[in-house]
C-alpha positions as CSV (number, residue, x, y, z in Angstrom):
1,M,6.4,244.1,117.0
2,I,9.1,242.1,115.2
3,N,9.2,238.8,113.3
4,I,5.5,238.6,112.5
5,N,4.1,236.8,109.5
6,S,1.6,238.0,106.9
7,I,-1.4,236.7,108.8
8,E,-0.4,238.4,112.0
9,R,0.5,241.6,110.1
10,V,-3.0,242.0,108.5
11,K,-4.8,241.1,111.7
12,A,-2.7,243.6,113.6
13,A,-3.5,246.3,111.1
14,L,-7.2,245.6,111.2
15,K,-7.3,245.6,115.0
16,F,-4.9,248.5,115.6
17,K,-2.4,246.2,117.4
18,N,0.9,247.5,116.1
19,P,1.8,245.9,112.9
20,D,5.5,246.1,111.9
21,R,4.6,247.6,108.5
22,V,1.6,248.3,106.3
23,P,0.2,245.1,104.9
24,V,-0.2,244.7,101.2
25,M,-3.2,243.3,99.4
26,K,-2.5,242.2,95.8
27,F,-4.3,239.7,93.6
28,F,-1.0,238.8,91.9
29,G,2.6,239.1,93.1
30,K,4.1,239.7,96.5
31,S,1.2,240.1,99.0
32,D,0.3,239.6,102.6
33,V,-3.2,238.6,101.5
34,F,-4.0,235.4,99.6
35,M,-7.2,236.0,97.6
36,M,-9.7,233.1,97.2
37,A,-12.7,232.9,95.0
38,R,-15.4,230.5,94.0
39,I,-15.8,229.0,90.5
40,P,-19.4,228.9,89.2
41,S,-21.1,225.6,89.6
42,T,-20.9,223.3,86.6
43,Q,-24.7,222.8,87.1
44,W,-25.2,226.4,86.0
45,Q,-25.4,226.3,82.2
46,P,-27.1,229.4,80.7
47,G,-28.4,230.0,77.3
48,H,-30.5,226.9,76.9
49,H,-33.9,228.3,78.0
50,E,-35.9,230.0,75.4
51,S,-35.8,233.3,77.4
52,E,-32.0,233.1,77.3
53,N,-31.6,232.7,73.6
54,G,-28.5,234.7,72.5
55,L,-27.2,235.2,76.0
56,F,-23.7,234.1,76.9
57,P,-22.4,233.2,80.4
58,H,-21.2,236.0,82.7
59,V,-18.6,234.5,85.0
60,G,-16.8,237.7,86.2
61,H,-13.3,237.2,84.8
62,E,-12.8,235.7,81.4
63,L,-9.7,233.8,82.6
64,I,-12.1,231.3,84.3
65,I,-13.3,230.3,80.9
66,K,-10.0,230.6,79.0
67,S,-8.2,228.4,81.6
68,G,-10.9,225.8,81.5
69,L,-11.9,226.2,85.2
70,W,-15.5,226.4,84.1
71,K,-16.8,225.0,80.8
72,W,-19.9,226.1,79.0
73,D,-22.2,223.4,77.6
74,M,-23.1,225.5,74.6
75,P,-26.8,225.5,73.5
76,D,-27.6,224.7,69.9
77,W,-27.8,228.4,68.8
78,A,-24.2,228.9,69.9
79,K,-22.9,225.4,69.1
80,D,-24.0,225.7,65.5
81,N,-22.3,229.0,64.9
82,P,-18.7,228.7,63.8
83,K,-17.8,232.3,65.0
84,Y,-18.5,231.1,68.6
85,K,-16.3,228.0,68.5
86,R,-13.2,227.7,70.7
87,N,-14.3,230.6,72.9
88,K,-14.2,233.1,70.0
89,W,-17.4,234.6,71.4
90,L,-15.2,236.2,74.1
91,K,-13.9,238.7,71.5
92,I,-17.2,240.0,70.2
93,E,-19.8,242.5,71.5
94,R,-22.4,240.4,73.3
95,K,-24.9,240.2,76.1
96,E,-24.2,237.9,79.0
97,I,-26.3,236.5,81.9
98,D,-25.0,235.8,85.4
99,E,-26.1,233.3,88.0
100,W,-28.6,235.8,89.5
101,G,-30.2,236.3,86.1
102,N,-28.7,239.8,85.5
103,I,-27.8,240.9,82.0
104,W,-24.4,242.3,81.3
105,K,-23.2,244.2,78.2
106,R,-19.7,243.3,77.0
107,A,-17.7,245.1,74.4
108,G,-15.4,242.2,73.3
109,I,-12.5,243.4,75.6
110,D,-11.4,241.9,78.8
111,T,-13.4,244.0,81.3
112,M,-16.4,243.2,83.5
113,G,-18.7,245.1,81.2
114,H,-21.7,246.9,82.6
115,P,-25.3,245.9,83.6
116,G,-27.9,245.8,80.9
117,E,-31.7,245.8,81.1
118,P,-33.4,244.6,84.3
119,R,-35.3,241.2,84.3
120,L,-37.2,241.2,87.6
121,L,-39.8,243.7,86.3
122,D,-42.6,242.7,88.7
123,Y,-42.4,241.6,92.3
124,T,-45.3,239.2,91.7
125,D,-42.8,237.2,89.7
126,M,-40.1,237.2,92.4
127,D,-40.6,233.7,93.8
128,E,-40.5,232.1,90.3
129,Y,-37.6,234.3,89.3
130,L,-35.5,233.4,92.3
131,S,-36.3,229.7,92.0
132,Y,-34.6,229.7,88.7
133,Y,-31.9,232.4,89.2
134,T,-30.1,231.7,92.5
135,P,-26.4,230.8,92.5
136,I,-25.5,227.3,93.8
137,Y,-23.3,228.5,96.6
138,D,-23.1,225.1,98.4
139,D,-21.6,223.1,95.5
140,E,-18.3,221.7,96.9
141,S,-16.7,221.5,93.5
142,S,-16.9,225.3,93.1
143,Y,-14.3,225.6,95.9
144,S,-11.9,222.8,95.0
145,F,-9.6,224.8,92.7
146,Y,-8.8,227.4,95.4
147,L,-8.7,224.8,98.1
148,D,-5.8,223.2,96.3
149,L,-4.2,226.7,95.7
150,K,-4.7,227.5,99.4
151,N,-3.0,224.3,100.5
152,R,0.0,225.0,98.2
153,L,0.3,228.8,98.3
154,G,-1.9,230.3,101.0
155,Q,-0.9,228.6,104.2
156,K,1.3,231.5,105.4
157,K,-0.8,234.3,104.2
158,Y,-4.0,236.0,105.4
159,R,-6.7,234.2,103.4
160,M,-9.4,236.6,102.0
161,A,-12.5,235.0,100.6
162,N,-14.2,236.9,97.8
163,L,-18.0,237.3,98.2
164,E,-18.3,238.9,94.8
165,L,-20.8,241.8,94.1
166,G,-23.0,242.5,97.1
167,P,-26.7,242.5,97.8
168,S,-27.4,246.1,97.0
169,Q,-25.9,245.8,93.5
170,M,-27.6,242.5,92.9
171,A,-31.0,243.9,93.8
172,G,-30.3,247.1,91.8
173,Q,-29.4,245.0,88.7
174,M,-32.4,242.8,88.9
175,R,-34.8,245.7,89.2
176,G,-33.0,248.3,87.2
177,F,-31.2,251.0,89.1
178,D,-33.8,253.8,89.0
179,T,-36.6,251.4,89.9
180,Y,-34.6,250.0,92.7
181,L,-34.0,253.4,94.3
182,I,-37.7,254.2,94.0
183,D,-38.5,250.8,95.6
184,H,-37.1,252.1,98.9
185,Y,-40.1,254.4,99.1
186,R,-42.9,252.8,97.0
187,R,-42.2,249.0,97.4
188,K,-40.6,248.8,100.8
189,T,-42.0,245.4,101.8
190,D,-41.2,243.8,98.5
191,L,-37.6,245.2,98.4
192,K,-37.0,244.1,102.0
193,Q,-38.1,240.6,101.1
194,L,-35.8,240.5,98.1
195,L,-32.9,241.8,100.1
196,K,-33.5,239.2,102.8
197,Y,-33.5,236.4,100.3
198,I,-30.2,237.6,98.8
199,T,-28.7,238.0,102.2
200,D,-29.6,234.5,103.2
201,Q,-27.8,233.2,100.1
202,Y,-24.7,235.2,100.9
203,I,-24.7,233.7,104.4
204,K,-24.7,230.3,102.7
205,F,-21.8,231.6,100.6
206,E,-19.8,232.6,103.7
207,K,-20.4,229.3,105.4
208,S,-19.4,227.3,102.3
209,Y,-15.9,228.8,102.3
210,V,-15.5,227.4,105.8
211,N,-17.4,224.1,105.4
212,Y,-15.3,223.2,102.4
213,G,-11.9,223.7,104.1
214,L,-10.7,227.0,102.7
215,E,-10.1,228.3,106.2
216,P,-10.6,232.0,105.5
217,H,-9.4,234.7,107.8
218,G,-11.7,237.3,106.3
219,F,-14.3,238.0,103.7
220,L,-14.4,240.8,101.1
221,L,-17.7,242.0,99.6
222,Y,-18.0,244.5,96.7
223,D,-20.9,246.8,97.0
224,D,-20.9,250.4,95.6
225,L,-23.2,252.6,97.7
226,G,-22.8,256.2,96.4
227,T,-22.2,258.7,93.7
228,Q,-19.2,261.1,93.5
229,K,-21.1,263.5,95.8
230,G,-22.8,261.3,98.4
231,P,-24.5,258.1,99.3
232,F,-27.6,256.9,97.4
233,W,-29.6,257.2,100.6
234,S,-29.7,259.1,103.9
235,P,-28.2,257.2,106.8
236,K,-31.7,256.8,108.2
237,V,-33.0,255.1,105.1
238,F,-29.9,253.1,104.7
239,K,-30.1,251.8,108.2
240,E,-33.8,250.8,107.8
241,F,-33.1,248.6,104.8
242,Y,-29.5,247.4,105.2
243,E,-29.0,246.8,108.8
244,P,-30.7,243.3,108.3
245,V,-28.3,242.8,105.4
246,Y,-24.8,244.0,106.3
247,K,-25.0,243.5,110.0
248,K,-26.2,239.9,109.4
249,L,-23.3,239.3,107.0
250,I,-20.8,240.9,109.4
251,D,-22.1,239.0,112.4
252,T,-22.0,235.7,110.5
253,A,-18.3,236.4,109.6
254,H,-17.5,237.1,113.2
255,D,-19.3,234.0,114.3
256,L,-17.1,232.0,111.9
257,G,-14.0,233.6,113.4
258,C,-13.4,235.9,110.4
259,D,-13.1,239.6,109.7
260,F,-15.4,241.4,107.2
261,M,-14.2,244.0,104.7
262,L,-16.4,246.0,102.3
263,H,-15.2,247.5,99.0
264,C,-17.2,250.5,98.3
265,C,-17.0,253.3,95.7
266,G,-18.8,256.6,96.1
267,K,-18.6,259.4,98.7
268,I,-19.9,257.3,101.5
269,D,-18.6,259.0,104.7
270,P,-22.2,259.7,106.0
271,L,-22.6,255.9,106.1
272,I,-19.4,255.1,107.9
273,P,-20.7,255.6,111.4
274,V,-23.5,253.1,110.7
275,F,-20.9,250.5,109.5
276,I,-18.8,251.1,112.6
277,E,-21.9,250.5,114.7
278,W,-22.5,247.2,112.8
279,G,-19.0,246.0,113.5
280,L,-17.5,246.3,110.0
281,D,-13.8,245.6,110.3
282,A,-12.5,247.5,107.3
283,L,-13.4,249.5,104.2
284,E,-11.5,249.1,100.9
285,L,-11.4,252.2,98.8
286,D,-10.1,252.4,95.3
287,S,-10.5,256.2,95.3
288,P,-10.1,257.6,98.8
289,R,-10.0,261.1,97.4
290,M,-13.6,260.7,96.1
291,T,-14.7,260.8,99.7
292,G,-11.9,263.1,100.7
293,Y,-9.2,262.7,103.3
294,N,-10.7,265.4,105.5
295,D,-14.0,263.5,105.7
296,L,-12.3,260.1,106.2
297,A,-9.7,261.2,108.7
298,K,-12.3,261.6,111.5
299,F,-12.8,257.8,111.4
300,R,-9.1,257.0,111.9
301,G,-8.7,254.5,114.7
302,K,-12.4,253.6,114.6
303,I,-12.4,251.4,111.5
304,A,-9.5,250.2,109.3
305,F,-9.0,251.3,105.8
306,F,-7.3,249.5,102.9
307,A,-6.8,251.8,99.9
308,C,-5.2,252.2,96.6
309,L,-3.6,255.3,95.2
310,D,-6.7,257.2,94.0
311,I,-7.5,255.5,90.7
312,Q,-9.4,258.5,89.4
313,R,-7.0,261.3,90.1
314,I,-3.6,260.0,91.1
315,Y,-2.7,256.4,90.1
316,P,-3.1,256.8,86.3
317,Y,-2.3,260.5,85.9
318,A,0.2,261.7,88.5
319,S,4.0,261.7,88.3
320,P,5.9,258.8,90.0
321,E,7.1,261.3,92.6
322,D,3.5,262.3,93.4
323,C,2.4,258.7,93.6
324,E,5.2,257.9,96.0
325,R,4.2,261.0,98.1
326,E,0.5,260.0,98.1
327,V,1.4,257.0,100.3
328,W,2.3,259.6,103.0
329,H,-1.2,261.2,102.6
330,M,-2.9,257.8,102.9
331,M,-0.9,256.8,106.0
332,R,-1.4,260.1,107.7
333,N,-5.1,260.5,107.0
334,L,-6.3,256.9,107.1
335,G,-3.9,255.2,109.5
336,T,-2.8,255.6,113.1
337,P,0.5,254.9,115.0
338,N,-1.0,251.6,116.0
339,G,-2.1,250.5,112.5
340,G,-5.5,250.7,110.7
341,F,-4.2,251.1,107.2
342,G,-3.4,248.6,104.4
343,A,-2.3,249.1,100.8
344,Y,-4.5,247.7,98.1
345,F,-3.1,247.4,94.6
346,Y,-5.9,247.8,92.0
347,P,-5.7,244.6,90.0
348,Q,-6.8,245.9,86.5
349,E,-4.0,248.4,86.0
350,D,-4.4,248.0,82.2
351,H,-8.0,249.1,82.4
352,I,-7.2,252.4,83.9
353,R,-3.9,252.7,82.1
354,V,-1.5,252.9,85.1
355,S,2.1,253.0,84.1
356,S,4.6,250.5,85.5
357,E,6.5,253.6,86.8
358,N,3.6,254.6,89.0
359,I,3.1,251.0,90.2
360,E,6.7,250.9,91.2
361,A,6.3,254.4,92.9
362,F,3.4,253.0,95.0
363,E,5.7,250.2,96.1
364,R,8.6,252.7,96.9
365,G,6.2,254.9,98.9
366,L,5.3,251.9,101.0
367,E,9.0,251.2,101.6
368,K,9.6,254.8,102.5
369,Y,6.5,255.5,104.6
370,G,5.1,252.2,105.5
371,T,7.4,250.8,108.2
372,Y,6.2,252.0,111.6
373,A,9.6,251.8,113.3
374,N,10.9,254.4,110.9
375,I,8.2,256.9,111.6
376,P,9.0,259.6,114.2
377,N,6.3,260.4,116.7
378,H,5.8,264.0,115.5
379,W,4.9,262.6,112.1
380,W,1.4,261.6,113.4
381,T,0.7,265.0,114.9
382,H,1.9,267.1,112.0
383,P,-1.0,269.3,110.8
384,I,-3.0,268.0,107.9
385,E,-3.6,270.4,105.1
386,E,-7.2,271.4,104.8
387,V,-7.2,271.1,101.0
């Protein structure tokens, strides 16, 4: 295939229809994918209710606040404190609250932070809790910034709509992770009701991207579903609880004419057959070696993979030569002669201390191994090392 554009290249990779080269997904810089996101509704103004005293807004990336894309109407307890003026509070240790009512602990540095204490402690309070803590996904103004960017910069690229953190992580943060896992056995009905509510809101989220003119080609959801050693659940339990969640989100995307990609950390290969059954178009893996190439290679050609050089073992620590060579391993184990592999550049290189030399080596590896016309046929049948 020759003379194809970025949109065609990504679609060809996802559908195994012979892309010319490996498509690249970057948040910044030269990319085949144009990432789109939603800005929180201006109607959401945390910290004013008595139960939110001392809690700052959690908007995901601090740049949203620093750039003025979303402005916090500070409550009196914050407004009257000089050390919080002019966004100085972004540099201190603090607790934040997001639109779902989840608490986050921040260390005063530019990272997402990590979840704090749960707030939905009793399912008898669920209706009241959700009536207050539900993101306003259908606020048109939340999409206006990226609509303008899309019109100026995204017309010739594959437009990927960010669905943020997924239903499993949302429910786990509301309930507290240990309690949430126990709920799958002791509070089945209540948990399924919570997951259904969250899923319905995400469907509204998907439709809003389309309704407000952003014209997405695909959706990307972030939901971590396993530990370093395996999934949080057996495939049987996972299917019982999450088929009504993920299959509904995937089907909605397909009904809207879009693809659906899931970012997932953890060794999740036992769940991949279930996702294939549900029609998931692609998995995005930051650490493919966490699952292991031997356990992923069996799904080559059945589902597409976007992946970064393993951010735990390779990207921050290996030599540039090994980083370049790692692209060969990803191509050979995750891709096919007809496509199925895309390169994902982890956006927070500074958080994991990746050198510019290794980033450049990733790019060189794609130039060396990522053009299909340059790959001899025997390359794809060359034995894969067991270790």
